[in-house]
Structures are given as structure tokens and as C-alpha cells.
C-alpha positions, -999 to +999 in steps of 0.1 A: -318-552-426-328-550-389-356-526-379-331-505-359-311-497-390-343-487-407-351-462-380-316-447-377-310-447-414-335-419-421-363-419-447-343-434-475-348-471-483-316-491-483-320-498-520-322-462-529-293-439-535-288-413-508-273-378-513-248-383-485-213-394-497-205-430-487-241-438-478-256-465-501-239-450-531-207-432-541-227-409-564-233-376-547-248-358-577-285-357-581-283-368-618-262-398-608-288-408-581-316-403-607-298-425-632-292-452-606-329-451-598-340-455-634-316-485-638-333-501-608-367-495-624-355-511-657-342-542-638-374-545-618-394-543-650-375-573-665-388-594-635-422-578-633-430-586-669-433-622-659-462-613-638-478-589-662-468-558-643-446-528-649-430-502-627-423-465-633-406-438-614-428-410-601-409-377-597-380-395-580-400-398-548-422-429-553-430-456-578-461-465-597-468-502-601-492-511-629-509-542-642-520-550-678-556-545-668-550-509-656-548-515-618-522-493-602-505-488-568-482-461-556-453-475-535-428-455-515-398-478-520-387-511-535-392-527-502-429-527-508-427-538-544-435-575-540-463-573-515-480-547-538-473-568-568-491-598-552-521-576-543-524-564-579-520-599-594-541-617-568-514-644-566-479-650-553-452-632-571-418-648-564-389-632-583-367-661-573-390-688-588-368-710-611-393-706-639-392-668-638-354-669-637-353-693-666-376-670-687-354-640-679-322-658-688-338-669-721-351-634-729-320-614-718-292-639-720 
């Protein structure tokens, strides 16, 4: 997404559901948006497990990224996930690495 769309689009990240009909999601109900958010967290956790990390939702307004050693970071949106993951791990975290994808396919079919 270009920076102009990020400015005009408001505070919501493009990956998050928005309460306005037809914007990012068709679900206008709060419970639907919350359910979508939790599904995104579950999907992210499948990938993050390869790096020894986990993600949890924090009151529907932020995310908490945690390592196995207890390090944590609060992130506003999924756009900041991988840069924070690399900081917590101290190494590159590439979700498109063929080895990571192969492990996910083997574990989840």
C-alpha cells in the first residue's frame, strides 16, 4: 500500500477489519470483526511458531508478541509484526522462507 492510502485510510491498518461497511471487510458487527482478528492471530501463530514466538490479541486494540524466553513487545498492527519479531529473536524472520513453509505444510497439511 502506498503511504498516501495509509494517511487517508484512517487509523486502521489495511489488514484489520474496519467497522465501516465495504471497507476492508463486509462484516459490520463488532463480534464479526473480533472473530476475524482472532483468526488472523491464529494464522500468524502458525508461522511465528517456527521462530519460537507467539502473538496474542490485547483488547482488540493491539497485539502482544512474546518469545519463549519471556521477551515481549506490544505492536499496534500486523504491519509491525515482522520487524518486532526480528528484534525479539535477534535474527531475520522470513515467513516466506521455503523451510518455514515446508514445516508449516508438514504440520498443518
